[in-house]
C-alpha positions in Angstrom: -12.0 63.2 -19.3 -11.5 61.3 -16.7 -10.8 57.5 -16.8 -12.8 54.9 -14.8 -11.0 53.2 -12.0 -10.4 49.4 -12.1 -12.9 47.7 -9.3 -10.6 46.1 -6.8 -11.7 42.4 -6.4 -10.8 40.6 -3.2 -9.9 37.3 -3.5 -11.9 34.6 -2.3 -10.4 33.3 1.1 -9.1 29.9 0.6 -11.0 27.1 2.2 -9.3 23.9 3.6 -11.9 21.5 4.3 -12.5 18.0 4.7 -15.8 18.2 2.9 -14.5 19.8 -0.2 -11.6 16.8 0.1 -13.9 13.9 -0.1 -15.4 15.4 -3.0 -12.9 14.1 -4.9 -12.4 10.8 -2.8 -12.3 8.3 -0.1 -10.2 6.6 2.4 -9.7 2.7 1.6 -8.5 0.2 4.2 -7.9 -3.5 3.9 -8.0 -6.0 6.7 -6.5 -9.4 5.6 -5.9 -12.2 7.9 -4.8 -15.3 7.8 -3.4 -18.2 10.3 0.3 -18.6 10.3 0.4 -22.2 11.4 3.0 -20.9 13.8 2.9 -21.7 17.5 5.5 -20.1 20.2 7.9 -22.9 21.8 7.7 -23.6 25.3 11.1 -24.9 27.4 9.3 -28.0 27.4 9.3 -28.6 23.8 13.3 -28.6 24.1 13.3 -30.9 27.0 14.3 -27.8 29.1 13.9 -25.6 32.1 14.1 -22.0 32.2 13.9 -19.6 35.3 12.1 -16.6 35.6 15.2 -15.0 34.8 15.7 -16.7 31.8 12.0 -16.2 30.5 12.7 -12.4 31.0 16.1 -12.2 29.2 15.6 -15.2 25.7 12.7 -16.1 23.3 12.6 -19.4 22.3 11.1 -18.7 18.8 8.2 -20.9 17.2 7.4 -24.4 15.5 5.7 -24.5 12.1 2.7 -26.3 12.4 1.9 -26.6 8.4 4.3 -26.6 5.7 4.9 -23.0 5.0 3.7 -23.6 1.3 0.6 -23.7 2.3 0.2 -20.3 3.4 2.1 -19.1 0.1 -1.0 -18.5 -1.6 -2.6 -15.9 1.2 0.9 -13.9 1.4 0.9 -13.9 -2.6 -3.2 -12.3 -2.2 -2.1 -10.0 0.3 0.9 -8.5 -1.2 -1.3 -8.2 -4.2 -3.5 -6.1 -2.2 -0.9 -3.7 -0.9 0.2 -3.4 -4.0 -2.8 -2.5 -5.6 -4.0 0.2 -2.9 -0.3 1.8 -3.4 -0.8 1.8 -7.2 -4.2 3.9 -6.9 -4.1 5.7 -3.5 -2.3 8.5 -2.0 -1.2 8.3 1.7 -3.6 9.6 4.5 -2.7 11.3 7.6 -4.0 9.9 10.9 -5.2 6.3 9.8 -4.0 3.3 8.4 -6.3 3.8 5.4 -5.2 5.5 2.3 -6.8 8.3 -0.1 -8.5 6.8 -3.0 -9.7 9.1 -5.9 -12.5 9.0 -7.1 -11.6 8.4 -10.6 -10.1 5.2 -9.8 -12.1 4.2 -6.7 -14.8 1.9 -9.0 -11.4 0.2 -11.0 -9.7 -0.3 -7.7 -12.7 -1.4 -5.8 -13.6 -4.2 -8.9 -10.0 -5.3 -8.3 -10.0 -5.8 -4.7 -13.2 -7.9 -5.2 -11.6 -10.2 -7.4 -8.7 -10.2 -4.7 -11.5 -11.4 -2.0 -12.7 -14.0 -4.4 -9.4 -15.5 -4.6 -8.7 -15.2 -0.8 -12.1 -17.0 0.0 -11.3 -20.0 -2.8 -7.5 -20.2 -1.2 -9.4 -20.6 2.3 -11.5 -23.3 1.4 -9.4 -25.4 -0.3 -6.8 -24.6 2.7 -9.2 -26.2 5.3 -10.3 -28.9 2.9 -7.0 -30.2 3.2 -6.1 -29.1 6.9 -6.4 -32.4 8.5 -4.1 -34.1 5.7 -1.7 -31.5 6.3 -1.4 -32.3 9.8 -0.7 -36.0 9.3 1.8 -35.1 6.7 4.0 -33.0 9.3 3.6 -35.7 12.2 6.4 -37.6 11.3 8.5 -34.7 11.2 7.8 -33.8 14.5 8.5 -36.8 16.1 11.9 -36.9 14.3 12.3 -33.8 16.0 12.0 -35.7 19.0 14.1 -38.0 18.5 16.9 -35.3 17.7 16.1 -32.9 20.9 16.5 -35.7 23.3 19.9 -36.8 21.4 21.3 -33.5 22.7 19.4 -32.8 25.6 18.4 -36.1 27.4 18.5 -36.7 30.9 20.2 -33.4 31.8 16.8 -31.4 30.8 13.5 -31.8 32.4 12.4 -35.2 31.8 14.0 -38.5 32.7 13.1 -40.7 29.7 12.5 -40.3 26.1 9.1 -41.8 25.9 7.5 -39.2 28.7 9.3 -36.1 26.5 8.0 -37.5 23.6 4.5 -38.3 24.7 4.1 -34.6 26.1 5.3 -33.0 23.4 3.2 -34.4 20.8 -0.1 -33.7 23.4 1.2 -30.2 23.5 1.5 -30.1 19.7 -2.1 -31.6 19.2 -3.6 -28.9 21.2 -2.0 -26.2 19.6 -3.8 -27.0 16.5 -7.5 -25.1 16.3 -10.4 -27.1 15.5 -12.0 -26.1 11.8 -14.7 -23.6 12.8 -12.0 -21.6 15.0 -9.5 -21.8 12.2 -11.8 -20.4 9.9 -12.6 -17.2 11.9 -8.9 -16.5 11.3 -9.3 -16.0 7.6 -10.7 -12.8 6.5 -10.2 -10.3 3.8 -12.4 -7.2 3.4 -11.4 -3.5 1.8 -13.8 -0.8 2.5 -14.1 2.7 2.0 -15.3 5.6 4.0 -14.8 9.5 4.5 -14.1 11.7 7.2 -16.1 14.6 8.5 -15.0 17.3 10.6 -16.5 18.2 14.1 -18.7 20.9 15.1 -16.7 24.0 13.8 -18.1 25.6 17.0 -16.3 24.0 19.4 -12.8 26.0 19.9 -10.1 25.2 17.7 -12.0 22.6 15.8 -12.3 24.8 12.4 -8.7 25.8 12.7 -7.1 22.4 13.7 -9.3 21.0 10.3 -8.1 23.6 7.9 -4.4 23.3 9.0 -4.5 18.9 9.0 -6.3 19.6 5.5 -3.7 21.9 4.3 -1.0 19.0 5.2 -2.7 16.6 3.4 -3.1 18.2 0.3 0.6 19.2 0.5 1.8 16.0 1.3 -0.7 14.4 -1.6 0.5 17.1 -4.3 4.4 16.3 -3.1 3.6 12.5 -3.2 2.5 12.6 -6.9 4.7 14.9 -8.1 8.1 12.9 -6.5 6.6 9.8 -8.8 6.8 11.7 -11.8 9.8 12.8 -11.1 11.1 9.7 -10.4 9.9 8.8 -14.1 11.2 11.7 -15.5 14.8 11.2 -13.6 15.1 7.3 -14.7 14.5 8.5 -18.4 17.5 11.3 -18.1 19.6 8.4 -17.2 18.1 6.3 -20.3 19.0 9.0 -22.7 22.2 9.7 -21.4 23.3 6.1 -21.8 21.5 6.2 -25.4 19.4 3.2 -24.2 16.4 4.9 -25.4 14.0 1.2 -25.8 10.2 1.3 -26.4 10.2 -0.1 -22.8 11.5 2.8 -21.1 9.6 5.3 -23.4 6.4 3.0 -22.2 7.0 3.3 -18.4 7.2 6.7 -18.7 3.8 6.8 -20.5 2.4 5.0 -17.7 3.8 7.1 -14.9 2.1 10.0 -16.6 -1.4 8.3 -17.4 -1.2 6.7 -13.8 -0.8 10.8 -12.4 -3.8 11.9 -14.6 -5.6 9.3 -13.2 -4.8 10.1 -9.6 -4.9 13.7 -10.1 -8.1 14.8 -7.7 -6.3 18.4 -6.7 -6.2 19.3 -10.5 -2.2 20.0 -10.4 -2.5 22.4 -13.4 0.8 23.2 -13.6 2.2 20.0 -13.8 -0.6 18.5 -15.9 0.0 21.2 -18.4 3.8 20.1 -19.1 2.9 16.4 -19.0 -0.3 17.1 -21.9 2.3 19.3 -23.7 5.2 16.4 -23.6 2.4 14.2 -24.6 1.2 15.8 -27.7 4.6 17.7 -28.9 7.0 14.5 -28.2 5.5 11.2 -27.3 2.8 11.0 -29.6 5.0 12.2 -32.5 7.9 10.0 -32.0 9.1 6.5 -30.6 12.1 5.1 -29.0 13.4 4.3 -32.5 13.0 7.7 -33.8 14.7 9.0 -30.4 17.8 7.2 -30.9 18.1 8.2 -34.9 17.0 11.7 -35.3 18.8 14.3 -33.3 15.7 16.8 -33.1 13.3 14.4 -32.0 16.2 13.6 -29.2 16.5 17.3 -28.5 12.6 17.6 -28.2 12.4 14.9 -25.8 15.1 16.3 -23.6 13.2 19.5 -23.6 9.9 17.9 -22.9 11.9 15.8 -19.7 13.5 19.4 -18.8 9.9 21.3 -18.8 7.9 18.3 -16.7 11.0 18.0 -14.0 10.7 21.6 -13.4 7.2 21.6 -13.0 7.5 18.1 -10.6 9.4 20.3 -8.0 7.9 20.2 -4.5 4.7 22.0 -4.5 5.1 25.8 -2.6 2.2 27.0 0.1 0.6 29.4 -3.0 0.2 26.0 -5.2 -1.7 24.0 -2.0 -3.8 26.8 -1.6 -4.7 26.9 -5.8 -5.4 23.4 -5.5 -7.4 23.7 -2.5 -9.9 25.9 -4.7 -9.8 23.4 -7.3 -11.5 21.5 -4.6 -14.6 23.4 -4.5 -14.8 23.9 -8.5 -14.0 20.4 -10.1 -17.1 19.2 -10.9 -18.3 18.7 -7.1 -18.1 15.0 -7.7 -20.2 13.3 -5.1 -19.5 9.9 -3.6 -22.2 7.7 -2.2 -21.1 4.7 0.5 
């Protein structure tokens, strides 16, 4: 009796293509501009004379045309936008934008739209108060001219205080843009886009695309794993210090949830350990139980160890598995 030979099945070659990457997400970029109210100082502002050599070797700083508090709201909105983008995205090479998985793109877009509304409202409020802000700082600049003249006086580029003051205030007035020009200096826009590879028939294009996609997938996977690693390392310190609290447990749960939301690569190894820990440990015990029950604490330590082991840097084989996942994870299409 003969035994039939098992046929050899050749593995499908792994494809590293941008078209597959952008089945699962898009690039988001942010443009946030606002007038800072800063104007560079010139030597005449300080009643000084500078030679060409002086100008090459020193800078004089700037004067503030409006109170710094007037632009604080814009800085806050800008910082909030960048924090949101960082929270919902992964780094993307060769561009200032970041990669947003399709699973969180609608949520991030909605939050960015909310920030844009706040930015527009802040802009209108700023423009309404613009003239009043200019008048509010004028006395401060008048006092500044007196202080500068008291220190420099006729040893500088002016023969008397009044000529210096008049020239200073004239330059100050010229530094303020009119309202329409000022309006053009404020903008807040987030936009998404995808990348298509050039014609693969061009020599070297296909190979270059594969190398870049491979590097991106590796970097994205390692960035995601590093965030989980950081979370479990913090939890280890909490456990070792016997200071387990609800906040630390919730922080770990939040890190796991964020990883799952952003996992466009299908990192099955790490995802399996996280889901195992959530099911076997985090859903069964709370912070108080971890502090009082040795078996619960042992389960927590075991879960952390399993997640930490799976969260090491991804191997080349792991990157290839993730590349295959991109072509089989539902083919989620994006429309822009």
